[in-house]
N, C-alpha and C positions, 0 to 999 in steps of 0.2 A: 504493500500500500504506500510505497515511497512517493507515488504521484501526489499524495495529499499533504506532503510536508512543505512544499514550496509555497511561499506567500509573497504577494506584492506589497511594496510599501504604499502608504496612503496616497502619496503624490502620484505614483505610477498608476494606482487604481483609478484615481480621478481622471488622469489623462486617457486611460483605456476607456473609461465610461463615457467621456466626452466624444471620443472617436467613434465608439459604437453608436451613440445617439446620432451623430452626424451621418454616419453611413446608413443607418437604418431608416432615417427619416428624410434623407435628402436635404439636410440642414434646415428642416422645419423648426420653428420656434417651439420649444417645449418648456414646461415648468422645470426649474432647477432641481434635479434629482441626482444626488451623489451616488455613484455606483461602487462605493467602497465595500462591496460584498462579493460573495461567490457568484460568478456568472459563468454558465456553461452553455455554449451552443451545442446542438446535436452533433454527435461524433467527436466532441471535444472532451478533454479530461477536466472534471470539476476541480477547481483549485480554490480552497478556502483562503480568504484574505482577511486582514484586520478590518474591523468595522471603522468606517469614517464617522464623522459627526452626523447626528440625526438630520436627515434632509428636510428641507421645507416642503410640506405636502402641497400637491397641486391645489388650486382654488376649489372649494367645495362645489362650485357650479360647473366644473369641468368634468365630463363623464369619463368613466373608465374606458368606454369604447373609443372616445376621442384620443386618449393616450395611446391605445393600441394602434389605432389607425395612423397616428402621426409618426410613431416609431416603426410601423410595419412589423411589429414583433410582439408576441405575447410574453409578458414577464411573469414567470411562475415561481413562487416560493415553494420549496420542496425540501423535505427531510432527506438526509443521506443515510439514515440508520433505521429504515422501516421495511426490511424485506418481508414478503416478496413484492411490496408496493413500491419501494424506492430504496435503492442502495447502490454502492459503488463496487463494481466487479474487480477482479485481479488486474485487469488492464486499465483501470481508472475510469471506466465508462459508467455513466449513470443508467441504471436499468430498473425495470419493475413495472407492475400494472399501472401505477399512477403516472409513471414516466410516459408510458404508451398513451394514456388518456390525455396528458398534456400535449403531446405531439399531435395527437389526432384532433384536438381542439384547434391547434394552430393550422393544421392542414385544412380543416373544414372552414375556418374563418379567414385564413390568410393565404390559402392556396398551396402551402408547403409545410411539412412537419419540421423543416429547418428554421421556420420563423418563430422560434421559441428561445427564450433566455431563462435558464434555471438559476435561481438565487437560493443558496443554502439557508434553511431556517431550522429552528428547533421547535418543539411543541410550544415553548414559551415565546420565542421571538416571532413566530408566525403572526400572532395577534398584533404585535407592535408594527410589523412591516405592513400588514393589511391596513391598520389604522392610519399610518403615515402615507399609505398608498404608494409605497416603494415597490410593491408587487400588485399585479392585477387580480391574482387569485393564489391560493396556497393549498397544497395537498401533501400527501405522504403519510396516510394513516391518521389524519387529524380527526379527533373525535368531536362530534357535535355535542357539546356539553352546555349545561345551563349557565355556568359562569361565562363561557366564551360567547354565548348568545347576546350578552349585553354589550359586547365590544365589536362584534363582527356579524355579518349575515352568513348563511350557509345554503348550499345547494340541496337538492334532494339527496337523501342518503343512498349510496350505491354499494355499500358493503357493511357487514356486521362484524365488528371485532369484539374484544372484551377479554375476560379471564376464563381460561379453560383448563381441564385436567387431561394430561396425556399419560397413557399406561402402555404396557406390553399387551398386545392383542389377546383378549380372553382372560387376562389375569384377574380382573375384578368385575363384579356384576353391577355395582352401584357405588355411590360415594360412601355410604356407611361401611362398606367393606374395607375402606382405607383407614378405619379406626386403628390407632396404635401403629400405623405404618409410617414409613419414611417418605416425606415429600420434599422435592427439591424446587426451589424458586430461583429465578435469575435476577429479577428486578424487585426492589422493595415495594414498588407499586402493587405487586401481587399480594402483599401481606394482608391488607384489609379484606380482600375477597376470601382469603384462606380463613381469617378469623370469623367472618360471617358464616362460612361453610361449617366450621366446627360448632358454632352456636346453634345453627339451624338443625344440625343432625345430632346434637348432644354427644360430641365425640372429641377426641384429641388426637393429634398427629405429632410426629417428630419432624422438625424442619431442619433443612440444611440448604446452603446456598451454592450456586455454581457461577463461575465467571462468565459463561456464555451459553447460548442455546446449544451449540455444537457439543460442548463438554457435558451439559446436562443430558442431552439425548444419548450420548455414548454411555454415560453412566447408567441410564435407564436400560439400555440394551445389554449392558454387562451385569445387570442385577444389583448395582450399587445403590439404587434407590427404587422405590415402588411406583412413584408417579412424579410427574413434573407439573407445576402450575405456572402458566405464563400466558402470553398473548395468544388469543384464539387463532389469529391469522398465521402465526408462526407454527403453532402446534398442528393445525389441520394440514398445513403444507408438508410437515414432517410425516404425518400419517399417510398422506397421499403418495409420498415418495418411498415409503417403507411399509410393506404389509405386516411387519412384525409389531407395528405401533398402531394405536387407535386412540381417538379422543373419547374419553369416558363420559364427560359431561361439560357443559358450558356453565360456569358459575355466574357470570354476568355478561350480558350483551350490551355493546356500545355502538351506536351508529357512526359510521365514517362518512364524511361529506367534504365537499370543496368549500374552503373558507373564502368569503367574498367581502369587499368593502360595504359598509352600511350606506343606506339612503341612495342606492343606485339600482332601482327596480328593473330598468331596462337591461342592465348587465346581468342581473340575476336571471331574468327571463331568457336571455341568450344562452347562459350556461345550462339552465334546467331543460330548455327545449332541445339543445344539442345533446345533452346527456341522455334525454329520453330517446332521441334518434339513434344514438349509439346502442341503447338497449334494444330498441325495436328492430334495427337492421342487422343485429348479430355481432357487431364489433365488440361489445362488452363481453359477451359470452365467450368469444374466441380468445380475447386477451386474458380473461379470467382462467380459462383452461390452460393457457400457455404458462401462466405464472403459479397457479395453485395445483396444477396436475390433476384436476378433477372438474366435472361439470359445474358451471355456475349455478348457484341457487336461484330460484325465481326472483326476478327484479322487476319492479313496476315503474315506468316513467309516467309522465303526465299524459292523460288520455287525449286523443285527437292527434292531428298532424298538421302543422303549419310550417311554412318555409320562412325562417327568420335568419337573416344574414347580418353580419357585423356592419356592413355598409349602411344598413337601414336604421341603425340605432342613432339617436340624437347625440350631438356633441356637448350638450349642456344638460344639467340637472336642475330641476325646479324643486327645491326642498319644501316639504310640507311640515306644518306644526300642529297637527291634529292632537297629538299626545298632550302638548302644552295646553291646548284649548280645553280638552277633557279634564285635565288636572285643575285648571283655573275655574272651570264651571262647576266642578263637582257633580257632573252629570254626563251621560253618554247618549247620543241620538242613534237609534238603531233602526235602519230601514228593513222592511220585510215584505216578502211576497205572500199575501194572504191566501194564495191559491196553492200552497205547498204543504197541505195537511199530509202527515202529522208532524212535519218539521216546524211549520208556522202557519197559523190560520186564525180565524176569528170565531169565537163561540157565539151562542144565540144572543148574547147581550152586546156583541160587537167588541168584545175584549180579546186581545191576542192570547193564544194558547199554542202549545206545541213543544216538542222536544227542544228545539233551538231557542225558543222563547224562554223556557225554563233555564237553559244554559246561560242565556244572556242575563237573566235576573240574578243568577248566582255570581256571574262576573261582576255585576254592579254591586252586589252585596259585599263581595270581597274587596272591591276597590274603594267604595265609598261608605261601607257599613250601612247601606240603605238601598234596597232593591228598587225603590221608587225613583231612584236617580236614573234608571233606564227608561228613556222615553221612546216608545215604539211608533214608528212612522210607516204607515202602509204605502207601498209603492206599486205603481203599475208594473207589469212584467217587462223586463228588459230595461228598466230605468235606473239600475244601481250605479252604473258608471256615470251617468248624467248627474245623479244626485251627489256623487262624490265631487264631480267637477264644480257643481254649484255650491258646494259646502253646506248642504242641507242635512247630511247624515255623517256620522263618524264610522259606523260599522254597518254591515248588512248581513242578514240571515235568510234562511229559507232553502230552496233547492238551488243553492249556489254551487255549481259544479266547478271543481278546480281542474280546468282543462288548459291545454296549451293556448287556445284562443283567448280564454278568459284571463289568463295571466298577463296578456298585453294591455289590459285596461284597468286592472286592479290587482292588489296583493291579496294573499290568502293566509289564513291561520293553518296550523296543522289540521288534518282532516278529523272531523268529529262524527262523521257518518259515512257509510259506504253504500251508495246506491248502485245503479247499473241495471242492465237488462235482467228482468226476473220473469217468472211464470206464475200466473194465477190459475187455480183449479177450483172445481167445486169441492167444498169442504167435506163432503161425504163420499168423495170419489175413492178414497184410500190411497191416493197418490201422495207420497211423502217426500220425494226428492226428484232431481232432474233425470236420473237414470231410469226411473219408473216410466218416463215418457218416451223411451226409445221405441220407435215404430209407431208412435201416436201422431195425431194431427194437432198442431198447435197454431193458433191464429196470431197474426200480427197486423198492425195498421200501416198501410203503405206510406201514408203521408208523414208519419212521425218516427218510423223505425227503418233504419238502413238495413236492407236485406243482406248486403254484403257483410256488414258488421255482425248481423245475427248469425250468418253462416260461419264467420270466423270464430265467433264466440263458441258456437257449438263444437267446432273442431278442436278448439283449445280445451274445452271441458270434456271432450270425448263422449258427447251425447249425439243421438241421431234421431230427430223427429222430423216429420213432414211439415214444412212451412205453408200456411194457408193465408193468403192476403185478404184483408178486409178494408173497406173504405173508411171506417171509423171505429172507435173503441166500443161504443154502445152496440153496434151491429155484431162485433166479435163476441162481446159478452152474451148477447142473445143466443148466438150459435153455441156458445159454451153451455148455457143453461138447457138448450134443447138437445144436447148430446152430439151435435154435429162435429165438434172438436173437443179435445180433452184438456186443452190449456190455452191461455192467452199470454203472449210475450209482450212486455212493454216496460217502460221505465219503472223502477221499483216504487218510487214515491207516488206516482200516479196510481199504481195498482193498490198500494196501501190505503190511499184516500178512498178509493172505491170500496175496498173491503170493510172499511170502518162504517160505511153506511148501508152496505148491501146485506150483510149477515150471512150470506150463503157462499162467499168466496174466501179462499185461503191462498195467501201468497207464500210460495215455497221459500224456505229460509235460504237455500242455496242460490247464488247469483250466477248468471251466465258470464258476466264480466263485471268489472269493478269501476265505479266512478266515485272518486272521493268528493265529499261534500264538506265545505269549510265555511268559516266566517270570513267575509270579504271586508277589505278596508282600503283606503286610498293608498296609492303608490308613494314612494319616496319618503316614508316616515317609519324608519326602523324602530324607533322608540315605542310607537303604538303597537307594532307587530310583536315586539318583545313582550310588552305588557300582556297582550292577549295570549300569546303562546306560553309564556311562563306561568300564567294563571291556569291555563288549561292543563299544563303539566302538573301543577299542584292538585288540581281536581282529579286528574287521572290517578295520581299516586295515592291520594287519601280515599279513593272510592266514590267520591261525589259524582263524577261524570257517569260512572256505571250505574249508580243509583237513579240518576235522572233518566238515563236511557231506559231502564226497566219500567219506568212509569208509562212509556209509550210503545215499547216494542217487546216482542216475545223472544226474539233471538238473542244471541250473545252480543254484548256491547263490542264496539269496534276496538281493535288493538291499537292503542295510541303509542307511537314510538316514544320510548322514555329516554330522555337526555340525562346523563349522570351529573352528579354534583349539585351544589346549592347555588341558586341565582344570587347575584350581587345586587340586582335591582329589586327594590321593595315593591311588591305587587299591590300593596295597599296605598292608595293615592291620598288618603287622609289618615290621621291618627286613629288607630282602632279603638272602638268603644268596648266597654267591658263585656257586653253580651251582644250576639247577633240580633239584628232587628228583623221583624217579620217581613214578608213580601207583600206589600199592599198593591192595589190595582195601579198599573202604570198609566201614564198619560199617553193618549193616542192622537196623532195628528195625521189626517188623510191628505196625501199629495196627489193631485190629479194632473198637474203639469210639472215640467222640470224647473219652474221658477221657484225661488225660496218661499216657504210657507210663512204665515204669520207666527209669531211666538206662541208657544202652547200656553194654555191657561194654567195658572198656578194650582 
């Protein structure tokens, strides 16, 4: 590894940085950014260098896309010590899954995988470099954690890491079998997970450390230890390479994502939509197989497919201050589509009810210690983006699908419901799942259901029923009741609303495909999104989200991706009162036009 011992002096690094900027941008005027860091072009040896002074960040109104376009290169912060995601081989080359992802981003955005600059970061320095906008994005096994969420934005998760246990194949049946056995750890960061494992299973183990994964694995193969506790990505790679080894269990899962600058929603859209394309076209699965030695686990990108190019992104950012408005007002204005029962609708008295209405009241209670601070504003269908632009709402709920197209006009929280194509049957039919419909006739509405998408969903799920087109949903339901067809395929929320009033229809729990439903919010306000997401994380952790879900649905609550750690941002916007207040009736304002409404009555 002698390649890594050479370092430039600070002055030479600055000269090199200036030269690279001039060459890459054709002498375009760029914000002053000191490149006194590790920079590695593709096929070049990564050379760590001494850090220079903290550079002056670009103006907050200059977009990340503008920086990339001006220099004609993607600047990527990346760890050098995170195999098989990112590491330096014996020849001094930077290799790994995340390296391949970075090069593919450059190829898709800038026409060549060579248009990338790698800047060495650590897990700690990545946040600083993202905040200072020294790099456009950062990866290398970076965990999407709650503390990091308050300083950076993150892409979709594309990998699960965490702490796992590696054993000799067949040596132990479960974790309890490791009681009184010897466990080896490599990093002290594994110790909390080991401690929780012992407490949860009422057991003790003998611990020993190893200087590296290679020595620990050799010790396991030689019988010098009974198990290894370490990073799941490292241990599952070892098991894939050696049939004598197996992962016994995963103690803790942690989502890995691409770290991004805050308050640049267009840049986040480009990253997420491109990452979704990599998943959908097979690039990700092929790269994963290459570096992990096993098939990639199922990965989900954003639904839909749009063509978004770097050149189409704006060069400026228009920051929003919705978080500050909500904090100052001690209230939050929530737009909702009243036609999205049971997510959000109106009861017989004209009051908002539904799963996401209850979630919103709980958000308000936690933020302001007062659920009445949530003011619900009924919106016509398709008017969410307009209401955000007119500053008449702060959040939006209902059947807000988080799709690639929707991402271009609004930001979204973590998903709180999973919709998608589902099938309704007569509740006395005895049909309990999708496989029971193999060979049956299932109706769908031509105007609202994409026949190609329906066929693709069937193939993915391995079901085979005959599609029967109908002009509208009521006609299809009539045919279902008359026994002409055995099921009706449509969007899940639509079918659930009909089932709530019909009494004779059952919506199967299993979905044909998945459409995430989230809370929508204006773009370019990371503080607001952090507040919503971190509060939802708390609600998922303490069971509140699941309890609210069970009020409205019979199936299992959605699995909310858990981010490790404790948030540094206080999710209470005012000082907490001694006891939670009840949830009184909220104020409702009806908007019929996109113009701002009058102030709600007190």
